[in-house]
Each structure stands twice: as C-alpha cells, then as structure tokens.
C-alpha positions as CSV (number, residue, x, y, z in Angstrom):
1,X,400.3,209.7,95.9
2,X,398.7,212.7,94.1
3,X,395.3,211.8,95.5
4,X,396.7,211.7,99.0
5,X,398.2,215.2,98.5
6,X,394.9,216.5,97.3
7,X,393.0,215.0,100.2
8,X,395.5,216.5,102.7
9,X,395.2,219.9,101.0
10,X,391.4,219.7,101.2
11,X,391.5,218.8,104.8
12,X,393.9,221.7,105.6
13,X,391.7,224.1,103.7
14,X,388.7,223.0,105.8
15,X,390.7,223.6,109.0
16,X,391.6,227.1,107.9
17,X,388.0,227.8,107.0
18,X,386.9,226.8,110.5
19,X,389.7,228.9,112.1
20,X,388.8,231.9,110.0
21,X,385.1,231.7,110.9
22,X,386.1,232.9,114.4
23,X,382.9,231.8,116.1
24,X,380.6,233.1,113.3
25,X,377.9,230.5,113.7
26,X,376.4,231.1,110.3
27,X,379.7,230.5,108.6
28,X,380.4,227.5,110.7
29,X,377.1,226.0,109.8
30,X,377.9,226.5,106.1
31,X,381.2,224.7,106.5
32,X,379.5,221.8,108.2
33,X,376.8,221.7,105.5
34,X,379.4,221.7,102.8
35,X,381.3,218.9,104.5
36,X,378.1,216.8,104.9
37,X,377.3,217.4,101.2
38,X,380.7,215.7,100.4
39,X,382.5,218.8,99.2
40,X,385.4,218.0,101.4
41,X,387.5,214.9,102.1
42,X,385.8,212.5,104.4
43,X,388.4,210.7,106.6
44,X,386.0,207.8,107.1
45,X,386.3,206.8,103.4
46,X,390.0,206.0,103.9
47,X,389.5,203.3,106.5
C-alpha cells in the first residue's frame, strides 16, 4: 500500500512539473529525460 502511495505521489509530481514548465521546451526536455532515466514512476512496470 505504501509503495502505491509513493508511486501516485511521484506521478502527480511529474504532472505538476509539466504544468509548471508552461511551454518551456528546455524544461520539458529535462522532465522527459529524467523520466526516461527512470527517475519517475513508469506506469508500464505495473502491468
């Protein structure tokens, strides 16, 4: 249960990062690179 809460929190944090980027392509690229590096929850792992 605790892992699920942590994963939800990480996913929400990533959404807020994207919203706060407000079209800044440099910042959006950093968010994508961070996600691809595995620094955020990958929803495909759950399936």
